[in-house]
C-alpha positions in Angstrom: 113.3 103.0 113.8 113.1 104.2 110.4 110.2 102.9 107.9 111.5 101.0 105.1 109.8 102.0 101.7 110.3 99.4 98.9 109.6 100.4 95.4 108.7 97.2 93.0 109.6 98.1 89.7 110.8 97.4 86.1 112.7 98.5 83.4 110.8 101.0 80.8 108.1 101.7 83.2 107.1 105.4 82.9 104.8 105.2 85.9 107.7 103.7 88.0 110.0 106.6 87.0 107.2 109.3 88.3 107.0 107.0 91.6 110.6 107.0 92.2 110.8 110.9 91.7 108.0 111.3 94.4 109.8 109.0 96.8 113.1 110.7 96.0 111.6 114.0 96.8 109.9 112.8 99.7 113.3 111.9 101.5 113.8 115.6 101.6 110.9 115.8 103.6 110.7 112.4 105.9 113.6 110.0 107.0 113.0 106.2 105.7 115.1 103.4 104.1 114.4 103.0 100.7 115.0 100.0 98.6 114.2 99.1 95.1 113.4 95.7 93.7 112.9 94.8 89.6 110.2 92.1 89.8 111.4 90.9 86.2 114.4 89.6 88.1 112.5 87.2 90.5 109.6 85.1 89.7 107.5 85.3 92.8 107.5 89.1 92.5 106.6 88.7 88.6 103.5 86.7 89.6 102.8 88.8 92.3 102.9 92.3 90.9 103.3 91.8 87.1 99.9 94.1 86.4 100.4 96.2 89.3 103.8 98.1 89.0 104.7 100.3 90.4 104.0 99.1 93.8 105.2 101.0 96.8 105.3 99.0 100.3 105.7 100.8 103.4 107.4 98.2 106.3 106.2 95.3 104.1 102.8 96.5 103.4 101.6 97.4 100.0 100.4 101.1 100.5 100.1 102.3 96.5 100.0 101.0 93.0 100.6 102.8 89.8 100.4 106.2 91.3 101.5 107.8 94.5 100.9 111.3 95.7 103.6 112.7 97.9 101.1 114.1 100.3 99.3 110.9 100.8 102.8 108.9 101.1 104.3 111.1 103.7 100.8 110.4 105.5 101.1 106.8 105.6 104.8 106.7 106.2 103.7 108.8 109.3 101.2 106.4 110.2 103.2 103.3 109.6 106.5 104.5 111.5 
């Protein structure tokens, strides 16, 4: 079963753009399902993640916030797959 990676983001967030670039590059090295959620379109997500975006969850568990490193992401992805 493939891991599910969710990026919680919002428009105009430069750290979100950086995190997405890392995740897209990681897709070339590891297989995972990717989902992107704009927190501003969901009141519950906005309350939960408003001050933390970008947040990256692996299989529904928060793995990173603000910044993500490719090698650390791949390690956590392997551990949670």
